[in-house]
C-alpha positions as CSV (number, residue, x, y, z in Angstrom):
1,M,-33.4,18.9,-28.5
2,T,-34.2,22.6,-28.9
3,D,-35.9,23.4,-25.6
4,F,-34.0,21.4,-22.9
5,A,-33.9,23.4,-19.7
6,I,-31.2,22.5,-17.1
7,G,-32.8,22.0,-13.7
8,T,-36.3,21.5,-15.1
9,D,-36.0,18.8,-17.8
10,K,-34.5,15.3,-17.5
11,I,-33.1,13.1,-20.3
12,G,-34.3,9.5,-19.8
13,L,-32.1,6.7,-20.9
14,G,-33.0,3.0,-20.8
15,G,-32.4,-0.3,-22.6
16,I,-29.1,0.8,-24.1
17,G,-26.7,-0.6,-21.5
18,V,-26.0,2.8,-19.9
19,T,-26.9,3.0,-16.3
20,Q,-24.8,5.9,-14.9
21,F,-23.7,9.4,-15.9
22,S,-20.0,8.5,-16.0
23,A,-20.7,6.2,-18.9
24,L,-21.7,9.2,-21.1
25,T,-19.5,11.4,-23.1
26,L,-20.5,15.1,-23.4
27,L,-18.9,16.8,-26.4
28,Q,-19.1,20.6,-26.9
29,Q,-19.8,21.5,-30.5
30,G,-20.1,25.3,-30.9
31,S,-22.9,26.3,-28.5
32,D,-24.4,22.8,-28.5
33,T,-23.7,19.6,-26.6
34,I,-23.6,16.1,-28.1
35,V,-24.4,13.3,-25.6
36,K,-22.8,10.0,-26.6
37,T,-22.0,6.5,-25.4
38,G,-19.1,4.9,-27.2
39,N,-19.5,5.9,-30.9
40,T,-23.3,6.3,-30.6
41,E,-24.8,9.8,-30.5
42,L,-27.8,9.8,-28.2
43,A,-28.8,13.4,-28.2
44,S,-27.9,16.9,-29.4
45,L,-28.8,19.6,-26.9
46,L,-29.0,23.0,-28.7
47,G,-27.7,26.0,-26.8
48,I,-26.5,23.9,-23.8
49,T,-22.9,24.0,-22.5
50,S,-21.6,20.5,-21.8
51,T,-20.0,21.6,-18.5
52,S,-23.3,22.7,-17.2
53,L,-24.8,19.2,-17.3
54,T,-24.7,16.9,-14.3
55,A,-26.0,13.5,-13.3
56,N,-29.1,15.3,-12.0
57,D,-30.1,16.1,-15.6
58,F,-30.4,12.4,-16.5
59,V,-32.6,9.5,-15.4
60,F,-31.4,5.9,-16.0
61,S,-33.3,2.7,-16.4
62,A,-31.5,-0.7,-16.6
63,S,-34.0,-2.2,-19.0
64,V,-37.1,-1.5,-21.0
65,V,-40.0,-3.9,-20.6
């Protein structure tokens, strides 16, 4: 994502078995953040520092209908 804005935008996750922030791994790569669960990369946030992300930046859904 190139235009993610902390405090404004939300990343929605559903149908992948992840229902809470603590299940995510946030990896800093240069000036970008990689959001992962296990070995699966879910998102690349360009220009975002991993430590600036909180649970409030994510919305979780247990399943997709």
